[in-house]
N, C-alpha and C positions, 0 to 999 in steps of 0.2 A: 474442446471439444468441438465438436460438429453439428450446425444447427444448418436443417438445407442444404446441406453439401459448405454453406460457409464455416469459416474457422473462426468461430467467438471464444477468446480466451478469458478464465477465470483468473480474475482481478481479487486479491483479499486486501481490502483497506482497514490499518488498524490508526481509528481517530480519538483523538482527546475529546473527552467530552466537555471540556469547558470552552476549546476553539473548533477544532476542527469539525467534530461534531454536528455543532453549533452551524458552521459555515453548512454544511451537507442539507441541514435541515433549511436554510436561507435559502439554496439553492433549489432546493424541493418546491419551498413557498412562491417563489418567483418564476418557478414553471422553465427551471434552466434543465437541459439535458445534458445526464451522463450517461455512457453504456450502465443495460442492466445487469451485464453480469460484473460489474464490480460490487463484492461482499463485504459490507462495511461491520466491521468489529470495533465495538466502543469499548473504549478503555478509560480508567480514570486519568491519566498521562502518559505522555509518550514514552516516557524513563519505564513506564512497566511492562514494556514489549522486550522482552527475555529473547536473546539470538533465537532461541531451540523454539520459538514461537513461528518465527520465519522458514527455518530449515522444515519444522513440522508442516508447515503450510505449503513449502515445496515439495513435500515427501507425499502430501494427500492430494497432489494433482494441480495446484495451483500454479499458474503462468508466469505470473507476477504478482509482488507484493511493495506495496506502500506503506510508508509509515507516514501520516500529517500530526503535526502539534502547534502548540502553540509558535508565536515568536520567539526568539529568545529574549530574555528578559520579561517577557508579559507571562511567563508561567505561573499559572496558578498556584504551582508547589515549589515557587522560586525558581529553583536552578533545576528541575527537571529535563528541560530539554538539552542543557549542556551536558548532562550525561548520557542520552541518548545519540547527540551528537558523535560522542567520542567512544562509544559502543558500538553504532553504527559503522564509524570508519574502521572499527576492528572487524566487523563482521563481514563488511566486502572484502575485505582483502582475503577474508578466509571464502569468501564465495567464490572467488577470483580462483583461489588454489583449487577450488574443488572443479572446476571447469564451469559454472555458472556465468551465464553475462552478466554484466554488473548495470546493464541496464533493463533489469528484470525486478530490480530493485532501486529502490527511491525514497528518500525524505526530504518533506516538504514540510513549509511553516504556512497554516493559513491560520488568520484569527476567524472569528464568530462573525464578523462584517463583511467578509469577502468570500460570499456564496458564489459570484461570478468567477472566481477566481479557482473554487474548489469544481465547477462544474468543467473550467478549460484544463485545469490540471488533470481530469480525469481521464478527459478525452484524449489528451496528448499521450497520457501513461498508457492507455489501452491502446492507442495506434501503432506505439515503441511496441508494445509485446507481439501486437499482430505481426508485425514487420519481422520480427525473429522467430515465430511459428511457437508450435510446441515445446513444452518444456521437458525433456525428458531425463534430464543429468543427475534430480532426484528423487525420480517418480520411483512410489513402492507399487508394484504391478498388484499388491491385494487389496491395493483402496482403490482400485479400478473398478469399473460394474461392469 
């Protein structure tokens, strides 16, 4: 997306309710800045993210997708993030097969007490996606305005 001649990527962040979403909230409470083009989707657990959600996000115009969950071993649902880790490994190889750069997707473990880490990761991920440019590989032209 171009705003005032400057490219601003659309980033979709799937954040688990118990840790990562609370980390984003802590970043906001501490007035730590991260880009406003990061759209957070609150989910019950990182294992709830179906790979089709990520493909659909890319299809609908996302330039990058990040999944944030609890640290392994600290999941509210006991083993949800272990399922996420396995599922996303398979998804990354499929995205590679489709020609989508692996840097456009990322999995991070962020606890509720790591607001500064959340802001730093979002800033770093946005900078990485800006360097890659606009995602054209999976976009659906019908979704463009």
